[in-house]
C-alpha positions in Angstrom: 80.6 155.1 144.9 81.0 152.3 142.0 82.7 149.3 143.5 83.5 147.7 140.6 86.4 148.7 138.2 85.3 149.2 134.9 87.6 148.5 132.0 87.3 151.0 129.2 86.2 149.5 125.6 88.8 149.3 123.1 88.5 152.0 120.3 86.6 151.2 117.6 88.7 149.7 114.5 88.8 151.9 111.6 90.6 152.1 108.2 92.9 154.9 109.6 94.1 152.5 112.6 95.7 149.7 110.3 98.8 150.8 108.5 98.7 150.2 104.7 101.5 148.1 104.7 99.5 145.4 106.0 97.7 145.4 102.5 101.1 144.1 100.7 103.1 141.2 101.0 106.7 141.1 99.7 106.2 144.7 98.2 103.1 143.8 96.5 99.6 144.7 97.0 97.5 141.6 98.0 94.0 143.1 97.1 92.4 146.5 96.2 90.3 147.2 99.1 86.8 147.3 98.5 85.7 149.6 101.3 86.0 153.3 100.1 87.9 154.9 103.1 90.4 151.8 103.1 91.1 152.1 99.4 91.5 156.1 99.4 94.0 155.2 102.1 95.8 152.9 100.0 95.9 155.5 97.1 97.1 158.3 98.7 99.9 156.3 99.9 100.5 154.9 96.3 100.4 158.5 95.0 103.0 159.7 97.4 105.2 156.8 96.6 105.0 156.1 93.1 104.3 159.8 91.5 106.2 162.9 91.9 103.8 166.1 92.0 105.5 168.3 89.4 105.9 165.6 86.7 103.7 164.6 84.0 103.4 160.9 82.9 102.1 159.0 80.1 99.4 156.2 80.3 102.5 153.7 79.6 104.5 155.2 82.6 101.6 155.2 85.1 100.7 151.5 83.8 104.4 150.8 84.6 104.5 152.2 88.1 101.3 150.6 89.2 102.4 147.1 87.6 105.2 147.2 90.3 102.5 146.9 93.1 99.5 145.2 91.3 98.7 143.4 88.2 95.5 145.3 87.7 97.0 148.2 86.8 93.7 149.5 84.8 91.4 149.6 87.8 94.2 151.0 89.7 94.6 154.0 87.3 90.9 154.4 87.1 90.6 154.7 91.1 93.2 157.4 91.0 91.3 159.3 88.4 88.1 158.9 90.0 89.8 160.0 93.5 91.1 163.1 91.8 94.9 162.0 92.7 95.8 161.6 89.2 94.4 164.0 86.6 94.3 163.9 82.8 93.2 165.8 80.0 90.2 164.8 78.0 92.1 163.1 75.3 94.1 160.9 77.9 97.5 162.4 76.7 99.4 162.6 80.0 98.6 162.2 83.7 99.8 164.4 86.6 99.5 164.4 90.5 96.0 166.0 91.5 95.4 166.8 95.2 
């Protein structure tokens, strides 16, 4: 019978244990996360917040929406496309929500 009381170790911290709101200050994204899982979490949050599922957007509209949260709209737009959260035809004429 153990006589010592052992305290369980705290759970490992992951991107999922941190709310995305901590990445923002005064409504603006402080930095685009480098870690892929954390960036994915942010992109899903932004997609749900900024883009409607059944609507088509021009590149200008996408940029304007992204500029409301961060000045590097080109990087964010690229991350959205790579993640499949925004889909565009080959000619880049429009964007719509992906997954």
